[in-house]
Chimera marker file (.cmm) of the C-alpha trace (Angstrom):
<marker_set name="trace">
<marker id="1" x="131.283" y="97.189" z="-49.494" r="1" g="1" b="0" radius="0.5"/>
<marker id="2" x="132.953" y="99.715" z="-46.652" r="1" g="1" b="0" radius="0.5"/>
<marker id="3" x="131.304" y="102.601" z="-45.925" r="1" g="1" b="0" radius="0.5"/>
<marker id="4" x="133.325" y="105.326" z="-45.478" r="1" g="1" b="0" radius="0.5"/>
<marker id="5" x="132.298" y="108.925" z="-45.312" r="1" g="1" b="0" radius="0.5"/>
<marker id="6" x="132.493" y="109.699" z="-48.786" r="1" g="1" b="0" radius="0.5"/>
<marker id="7" x="129.606" y="107.819" z="-49.326" r="1" g="1" b="0" radius="0.5"/>
<marker id="8" x="127.203" y="109.366" z="-46.438" r="1" g="1" b="0" radius="0.5"/>
<marker id="9" x="125.053" y="112.254" z="-47.606" r="1" g="1" b="0" radius="0.5"/>
<marker id="10" x="126.114" y="115.648" z="-47.700" r="1" g="1" b="0" radius="0.5"/>
<marker id="11" x="123.485" y="116.667" z="-44.979" r="1" g="1" b="0" radius="0.5"/>
<marker id="12" x="124.984" y="114.017" z="-42.402" r="1" g="1" b="0" radius="0.5"/>
<marker id="13" x="128.580" y="115.312" z="-43.111" r="1" g="1" b="0" radius="0.5"/>
<marker id="14" x="127.614" y="118.741" z="-42.567" r="1" g="1" b="0" radius="0.5"/>
<marker id="15" x="125.660" y="118.387" z="-39.149" r="1" g="1" b="0" radius="0.5"/>
<marker id="16" x="128.697" y="115.757" z="-38.294" r="1" g="1" b="0" radius="0.5"/>
<marker id="17" x="131.047" y="118.586" z="-39.012" r="1" g="1" b="0" radius="0.5"/>
<marker id="18" x="129.396" y="121.221" z="-36.761" r="1" g="1" b="0" radius="0.5"/>
<marker id="19" x="128.378" y="118.878" z="-33.935" r="1" g="1" b="0" radius="0.5"/>
<marker id="20" x="132.331" y="118.217" z="-34.229" r="1" g="1" b="0" radius="0.5"/>
<marker id="21" x="133.398" y="121.446" z="-34.346" r="1" g="1" b="0" radius="0.5"/>
<marker id="22" x="131.136" y="122.964" z="-31.448" r="1" g="1" b="0" radius="0.5"/>
<marker id="23" x="132.138" y="120.372" z="-29.310" r="1" g="1" b="0" radius="0.5"/>
<marker id="24" x="135.767" y="120.896" z="-29.962" r="1" g="1" b="0" radius="0.5"/>
<marker id="25" x="135.223" y="124.577" z="-29.131" r="1" g="1" b="0" radius="0.5"/>
<marker id="26" x="133.463" y="123.898" z="-26.129" r="1" g="1" b="0" radius="0.5"/>
<marker id="27" x="135.838" y="121.302" z="-24.946" r="1" g="1" b="0" radius="0.5"/>
<marker id="28" x="138.362" y="124.320" z="-25.487" r="1" g="1" b="0" radius="0.5"/>
<marker id="29" x="136.258" y="126.256" z="-23.240" r="1" g="1" b="0" radius="0.5"/>
<marker id="30" x="136.046" y="123.434" z="-20.073" r="1" g="1" b="0" radius="0.5"/>
<marker id="31" x="140.117" y="123.307" z="-21.031" r="1" g="1" b="0" radius="0.5"/>
<marker id="32" x="140.375" y="126.930" z="-19.653" r="1" g="1" b="0" radius="0.5"/>
<marker id="33" x="138.516" y="126.411" z="-16.877" r="1" g="1" b="0" radius="0.5"/>
<marker id="34" x="141.002" y="123.368" z="-15.954" r="1" g="1" b="0" radius="0.5"/>
<marker id="35" x="145.072" y="123.294" z="-14.492" r="1" g="1" b="0" radius="0.5"/>
<marker id="36" x="147.902" y="121.018" z="-15.216" r="1" g="1" b="0" radius="0.5"/>
<marker id="37" x="147.122" y="117.475" z="-16.818" r="1" g="1" b="0" radius="0.5"/>
<marker id="38" x="143.372" y="117.808" z="-16.982" r="1" g="1" b="0" radius="0.5"/>
<marker id="39" x="143.775" y="120.927" z="-19.107" r="1" g="1" b="0" radius="0.5"/>
<marker id="40" x="146.033" y="119.178" z="-21.280" r="1" g="1" b="0" radius="0.5"/>
<marker id="41" x="143.686" y="116.327" z="-21.565" r="1" g="1" b="0" radius="0.5"/>
<marker id="42" x="140.824" y="118.788" z="-22.467" r="1" g="1" b="0" radius="0.5"/>
<marker id="43" x="142.933" y="120.874" z="-24.887" r="1" g="1" b="0" radius="0.5"/>
<marker id="44" x="143.969" y="117.188" z="-26.830" r="1" g="1" b="0" radius="0.5"/>
<marker id="45" x="140.554" y="116.086" z="-26.946" r="1" g="1" b="0" radius="0.5"/>
<marker id="46" x="139.032" y="119.585" z="-28.294" r="1" g="1" b="0" radius="0.5"/>
<marker id="47" x="141.562" y="119.273" z="-31.341" r="1" g="1" b="0" radius="0.5"/>
<marker id="48" x="140.814" y="115.615" z="-32.109" r="1" g="1" b="0" radius="0.5"/>
<marker id="49" x="137.553" y="116.604" z="-32.208" r="1" g="1" b="0" radius="0.5"/>
<marker id="50" x="138.179" y="119.754" z="-34.403" r="1" g="1" b="0" radius="0.5"/>
<marker id="51" x="140.494" y="117.631" z="-36.572" r="1" g="1" b="0" radius="0.5"/>
<marker id="52" x="137.953" y="115.071" z="-36.998" r="1" g="1" b="0" radius="0.5"/>
<marker id="53" x="135.203" y="117.800" z="-37.736" r="1" g="1" b="0" radius="0.5"/>
<marker id="54" x="137.643" y="118.889" z="-40.241" r="1" g="1" b="0" radius="0.5"/>
<marker id="55" x="137.450" y="115.581" z="-42.522" r="1" g="1" b="0" radius="0.5"/>
<marker id="56" x="133.893" y="115.818" z="-42.529" r="1" g="1" b="0" radius="0.5"/>
<marker id="57" x="134.182" y="118.973" z="-44.042" r="1" g="1" b="0" radius="0.5"/>
<marker id="58" x="136.546" y="117.615" z="-46.536" r="1" g="1" b="0" radius="0.5"/>
<marker id="59" x="134.000" y="114.772" z="-47.320" r="1" g="1" b="0" radius="0.5"/>
<marker id="60" x="130.999" y="117.272" z="-47.716" r="1" g="1" b="0" radius="0.5"/>
<marker id="61" x="133.179" y="119.601" z="-50.361" r="1" g="1" b="0" radius="0.5"/>
<marker id="62" x="133.876" y="117.035" z="-52.468" r="1" g="1" b="0" radius="0.5"/>
<marker id="63" x="130.423" y="116.917" z="-54.597" r="1" g="1" b="0" radius="0.5"/>
<marker id="64" x="128.825" y="120.080" z="-53.693" r="1" g="1" b="0" radius="0.5"/>
<marker id="65" x="129.392" y="123.871" z="-53.816" r="1" g="1" b="0" radius="0.5"/>
<marker id="66" x="132.108" y="124.887" z="-51.789" r="1" g="1" b="0" radius="0.5"/>
<marker id="67" x="130.609" y="128.510" z="-51.102" r="1" g="1" b="0" radius="0.5"/>
<marker id="68" x="127.050" y="126.745" z="-49.721" r="1" g="1" b="0" radius="0.5"/>
<marker id="69" x="129.394" y="124.250" z="-47.680" r="1" g="1" b="0" radius="0.5"/>
<marker id="70" x="131.074" y="126.809" z="-46.137" r="1" g="1" b="0" radius="0.5"/>
<marker id="71" x="128.514" y="128.991" z="-45.389" r="1" g="1" b="0" radius="0.5"/>
<marker id="72" x="126.272" y="126.050" z="-43.951" r="1" g="1" b="0" radius="0.5"/>
<marker id="73" x="128.960" y="124.404" z="-41.796" r="1" g="1" b="0" radius="0.5"/>
<marker id="74" x="130.437" y="127.471" z="-40.430" r="1" g="1" b="0" radius="0.5"/>
<marker id="75" x="127.112" y="129.435" z="-40.128" r="1" g="1" b="0" radius="0.5"/>
<marker id="76" x="125.553" y="126.521" z="-38.372" r="1" g="1" b="0" radius="0.5"/>
<marker id="77" x="128.582" y="126.035" z="-36.562" r="1" g="1" b="0" radius="0.5"/>
<marker id="78" x="128.550" y="129.399" z="-34.934" r="1" g="1" b="0" radius="0.5"/>
<marker id="79" x="124.655" y="129.560" z="-34.120" r="1" g="1" b="0" radius="0.5"/>
<marker id="80" x="124.724" y="126.014" z="-32.787" r="1" g="1" b="0" radius="0.5"/>
<marker id="81" x="128.060" y="127.112" z="-30.668" r="1" g="1" b="0" radius="0.5"/>
<marker id="82" x="126.426" y="130.253" z="-29.267" r="1" g="1" b="0" radius="0.5"/>
<marker id="83" x="123.530" y="128.466" z="-28.269" r="1" g="1" b="0" radius="0.5"/>
<marker id="84" x="125.305" y="125.662" z="-26.799" r="1" g="1" b="0" radius="0.5"/>
<marker id="85" x="127.730" y="128.246" z="-24.706" r="1" g="1" b="0" radius="0.5"/>
<marker id="86" x="124.617" y="129.929" z="-23.659" r="1" g="1" b="0" radius="0.5"/>
<marker id="87" x="122.800" y="126.901" z="-22.199" r="1" g="1" b="0" radius="0.5"/>
<marker id="88" x="126.035" y="124.811" z="-20.793" r="1" g="1" b="0" radius="0.5"/>
<marker id="89" x="128.241" y="127.672" z="-19.460" r="1" g="1" b="0" radius="0.5"/>
<marker id="90" x="125.389" y="130.435" z="-18.762" r="1" g="1" b="0" radius="0.5"/>
<marker id="91" x="127.348" y="132.785" z="-21.157" r="1" g="1" b="0" radius="0.5"/>
<marker id="92" x="124.672" y="135.473" z="-21.204" r="1" g="1" b="0" radius="0.5"/>
<marker id="93" x="123.645" y="136.918" z="-24.755" r="1" g="1" b="0" radius="0.5"/>
<marker id="94" x="122.532" y="140.584" z="-25.135" r="1" g="1" b="0" radius="0.5"/>
<marker id="95" x="119.312" y="141.362" z="-27.310" r="1" g="1" b="0" radius="0.5"/>
<marker id="96" x="121.548" y="142.316" z="-30.403" r="1" g="1" b="0" radius="0.5"/>
<marker id="97" x="123.724" y="139.150" z="-30.084" r="1" g="1" b="0" radius="0.5"/>
<marker id="98" x="120.604" y="137.093" z="-29.908" r="1" g="1" b="0" radius="0.5"/>
<marker id="99" x="119.368" y="138.868" z="-33.179" r="1" g="1" b="0" radius="0.5"/>
<marker id="100" x="122.680" y="138.018" z="-34.820" r="1" g="1" b="0" radius="0.5"/>
<marker id="101" x="122.233" y="134.334" z="-34.283" r="1" g="1" b="0" radius="0.5"/>
<marker id="102" x="118.979" y="134.733" z="-35.642" r="1" g="1" b="0" radius="0.5"/>
<marker id="103" x="120.023" y="136.352" z="-39.017" r="1" g="1" b="0" radius="0.5"/>
<marker id="104" x="122.794" y="133.905" z="-39.433" r="1" g="1" b="0" radius="0.5"/>
<marker id="105" x="120.449" y="130.984" z="-38.638" r="1" g="1" b="0" radius="0.5"/>
<marker id="106" x="117.599" y="132.863" z="-41.305" r="1" g="1" b="0" radius="0.5"/>
<marker id="107" x="120.668" y="133.053" z="-43.578" r="1" g="1" b="0" radius="0.5"/>
<marker id="108" x="121.751" y="129.709" z="-43.239" r="1" g="1" b="0" radius="0.5"/>
<marker id="109" x="118.119" y="128.431" z="-43.871" r="1" g="1" b="0" radius="0.5"/>
<marker id="110" x="118.000" y="130.671" z="-47.293" r="1" g="1" b="0" radius="0.5"/>
<marker id="111" x="120.919" y="129.240" z="-48.384" r="1" g="1" b="0" radius="0.5"/>
<marker id="112" x="118.888" y="125.965" z="-48.706" r="1" g="1" b="0" radius="0.5"/>
<marker id="113" x="115.998" y="127.531" z="-50.691" r="1" g="1" b="0" radius="0.5"/>
<marker id="114" x="116.254" y="126.608" z="-54.308" r="1" g="1" b="0" radius="0.5"/>
<marker id="115" x="114.022" y="128.687" z="-56.443" r="1" g="1" b="0" radius="0.5"/>
<link id1="1" id2="2" r="1" g="1" b="0" radius="0.2"/>
<link id1="2" id2="3" r="1" g="1" b="0" radius="0.2"/>
<link id1="3" id2="4" r="1" g="1" b="0" radius="0.2"/>
<link id1="4" id2="5" r="1" g="1" b="0" radius="0.2"/>
<link id1="5" id2="6" r="1" g="1" b="0" radius="0.2"/>
<link id1="6" id2="7" r="1" g="1" b="0" radius="0.2"/>
<link id1="7" id2="8" r="1" g="1" b="0" radius="0.2"/>
<link id1="8" id2="9" r="1" g="1" b="0" radius="0.2"/>
<link id1="9" id2="10" r="1" g="1" b="0" radius="0.2"/>
<link id1="10" id2="11" r="1" g="1" b="0" radius="0.2"/>
<link id1="11" id2="12" r="1" g="1" b="0" radius="0.2"/>
<link id1="12" id2="13" r="1" g="1" b="0" radius="0.2"/>
<link id1="13" id2="14" r="1" g="1" b="0" radius="0.2"/>
<link id1="14" id2="15" r="1" g="1" b="0" radius="0.2"/>
<link id1="15" id2="16" r="1" g="1" b="0" radius="0.2"/>
<link id1="16" id2="17" r="1" g="1" b="0" radius="0.2"/>
<link id1="17" id2="18" r="1" g="1" b="0" radius="0.2"/>
<link id1="18" id2="19" r="1" g="1" b="0" radius="0.2"/>
<link id1="19" id2="20" r="1" g="1" b="0" radius="0.2"/>
<link id1="20" id2="21" r="1" g="1" b="0" radius="0.2"/>
<link id1="21" id2="22" r="1" g="1" b="0" radius="0.2"/>
<link id1="22" id2="23" r="1" g="1" b="0" radius="0.2"/>
<link id1="23" id2="24" r="1" g="1" b="0" radius="0.2"/>
<link id1="24" id2="25" r="1" g="1" b="0" radius="0.2"/>
<link id1="25" id2="26" r="1" g="1" b="0" radius="0.2"/>
<link id1="26" id2="27" r="1" g="1" b="0" radius="0.2"/>
<link id1="27" id2="28" r="1" g="1" b="0" radius="0.2"/>
<link id1="28" id2="29" r="1" g="1" b="0" radius="0.2"/>
<link id1="29" id2="30" r="1" g="1" b="0" radius="0.2"/>
<link id1="30" id2="31" r="1" g="1" b="0" radius="0.2"/>
<link id1="31" id2="32" r="1" g="1" b="0" radius="0.2"/>
<link id1="32" id2="33" r="1" g="1" b="0" radius="0.2"/>
<link id1="33" id2="34" r="1" g="1" b="0" radius="0.2"/>
<link id1="34" id2="35" r="1" g="1" b="0" radius="0.2"/>
<link id1="35" id2="36" r="1" g="1" b="0" radius="0.2"/>
<link id1="36" id2="37" r="1" g="1" b="0" radius="0.2"/>
<link id1="37" id2="38" r="1" g="1" b="0" radius="0.2"/>
<link id1="38" id2="39" r="1" g="1" b="0" radius="0.2"/>
<link id1="39" id2="40" r="1" g="1" b="0" radius="0.2"/>
<link id1="40" id2="41" r="1" g="1" b="0" radius="0.2"/>
<link id1="41" id2="42" r="1" g="1" b="0" radius="0.2"/>
<link id1="42" id2="43" r="1" g="1" b="0" radius="0.2"/>
<link id1="43" id2="44" r="1" g="1" b="0" radius="0.2"/>
<link id1="44" id2="45" r="1" g="1" b="0" radius="0.2"/>
<link id1="45" id2="46" r="1" g="1" b="0" radius="0.2"/>
<link id1="46" id2="47" r="1" g="1" b="0" radius="0.2"/>
<link id1="47" id2="48" r="1" g="1" b="0" radius="0.2"/>
<link id1="48" id2="49" r="1" g="1" b="0" radius="0.2"/>
<link id1="49" id2="50" r="1" g="1" b="0" radius="0.2"/>
<link id1="50" id2="51" r="1" g="1" b="0" radius="0.2"/>
<link id1="51" id2="52" r="1" g="1" b="0" radius="0.2"/>
<link id1="52" id2="53" r="1" g="1" b="0" radius="0.2"/>
<link id1="53" id2="54" r="1" g="1" b="0" radius="0.2"/>
<link id1="54" id2="55" r="1" g="1" b="0" radius="0.2"/>
<link id1="55" id2="56" r="1" g="1" b="0" radius="0.2"/>
<link id1="56" id2="57" r="1" g="1" b="0" radius="0.2"/>
<link id1="57" id2="58" r="1" g="1" b="0" radius="0.2"/>
<link id1="58" id2="59" r="1" g="1" b="0" radius="0.2"/>
<link id1="59" id2="60" r="1" g="1" b="0" radius="0.2"/>
<link id1="60" id2="61" r="1" g="1" b="0" radius="0.2"/>
<link id1="61" id2="62" r="1" g="1" b="0" radius="0.2"/>
<link id1="62" id2="63" r="1" g="1" b="0" radius="0.2"/>
<link id1="63" id2="64" r="1" g="1" b="0" radius="0.2"/>
<link id1="64" id2="65" r="1" g="1" b="0" radius="0.2"/>
<link id1="65" id2="66" r="1" g="1" b="0" radius="0.2"/>
<link id1="66" id2="67" r="1" g="1" b="0" radius="0.2"/>
<link id1="67" id2="68" r="1" g="1" b="0" radius="0.2"/>
<link id1="68" id2="69" r="1" g="1" b="0" radius="0.2"/>
<link id1="69" id2="70" r="1" g="1" b="0" radius="0.2"/>
<link id1="70" id2="71" r="1" g="1" b="0" radius="0.2"/>
<link id1="71" id2="72" r="1" g="1" b="0" radius="0.2"/>
<link id1="72" id2="73" r="1" g="1" b="0" radius="0.2"/>
<link id1="73" id2="74" r="1" g="1" b="0" radius="0.2"/>
<link id1="74" id2="75" r="1" g="1" b="0" radius="0.2"/>
<link id1="75" id2="76" r="1" g="1" b="0" radius="0.2"/>
<link id1="76" id2="77" r="1" g="1" b="0" radius="0.2"/>
<link id1="77" id2="78" r="1" g="1" b="0" radius="0.2"/>
<link id1="78" id2="79" r="1" g="1" b="0" radius="0.2"/>
<link id1="79" id2="80" r="1" g="1" b="0" radius="0.2"/>
<link id1="80" id2="81" r="1" g="1" b="0" radius="0.2"/>
<link id1="81" id2="82" r="1" g="1" b="0" radius="0.2"/>
<link id1="82" id2="83" r="1" g="1" b="0" radius="0.2"/>
<link id1="83" id2="84" r="1" g="1" b="0" radius="0.2"/>
<link id1="84" id2="85" r="1" g="1" b="0" radius="0.2"/>
<link id1="85" id2="86" r="1" g="1" b="0" radius="0.2"/>
<link id1="86" id2="87" r="1" g="1" b="0" radius="0.2"/>
<link id1="87" id2="88" r="1" g="1" b="0" radius="0.2"/>
<link id1="88" id2="89" r="1" g="1" b="0" radius="0.2"/>
<link id1="89" id2="90" r="1" g="1" b="0" radius="0.2"/>
<link id1="90" id2="91" r="1" g="1" b="0" radius="0.2"/>
<link id1="91" id2="92" r="1" g="1" b="0" radius="0.2"/>
<link id1="92" id2="93" r="1" g="1" b="0" radius="0.2"/>
<link id1="93" id2="94" r="1" g="1" b="0" radius="0.2"/>
<link id1="94" id2="95" r="1" g="1" b="0" radius="0.2"/>
<link id1="95" id2="96" r="1" g="1" b="0" radius="0.2"/>
<link id1="96" id2="97" r="1" g="1" b="0" radius="0.2"/>
<link id1="97" id2="98" r="1" g="1" b="0" radius="0.2"/>
<link id1="98" id2="99" r="1" g="1" b="0" radius="0.2"/>
<link id1="99" id2="100" r="1" g="1" b="0" radius="0.2"/>
<link id1="100" id2="101" r="1" g="1" b="0" radius="0.2"/>
<link id1="101" id2="102" r="1" g="1" b="0" radius="0.2"/>
<link id1="102" id2="103" r="1" g="1" b="0" radius="0.2"/>
<link id1="103" id2="104" r="1" g="1" b="0" radius="0.2"/>
<link id1="104" id2="105" r="1" g="1" b="0" radius="0.2"/>
<link id1="105" id2="106" r="1" g="1" b="0" radius="0.2"/>
<link id1="106" id2="107" r="1" g="1" b="0" radius="0.2"/>
<link id1="107" id2="108" r="1" g="1" b="0" radius="0.2"/>
<link id1="108" id2="109" r="1" g="1" b="0" radius="0.2"/>
<link id1="109" id2="110" r="1" g="1" b="0" radius="0.2"/>
<link id1="110" id2="111" r="1" g="1" b="0" radius="0.2"/>
<link id1="111" id2="112" r="1" g="1" b="0" radius="0.2"/>
<link id1="112" id2="113" r="1" g="1" b="0" radius="0.2"/>
<link id1="113" id2="114" r="1" g="1" b="0" radius="0.2"/>
<link id1="114" id2="115" r="1" g="1" b="0" radius="0.2"/>
</marker_set>
């Protein structure tokens, strides 16, 4: 029996989406610093990562509430992207931006709490 993304657990699909989307966005940042063929290569790679990430999102949406899946994927992706850009590209964040990342993170965690 083949294992396709449809059989992966939803948390794996969400984490995969976040990883691929963040990587694609970071590659777009790198593409912006390059020129000519190298910029185009990074642009193509970034879009390939984004496309694969979208496939993971599609499979994650199959069995769960779309409101929660979208919030987890895009909220988590936002936080990961901001932190990765901070650490990889030394892009400074203000205190308010750190507070915003923290609030989004707390919101994503609150979505996981089932009372």
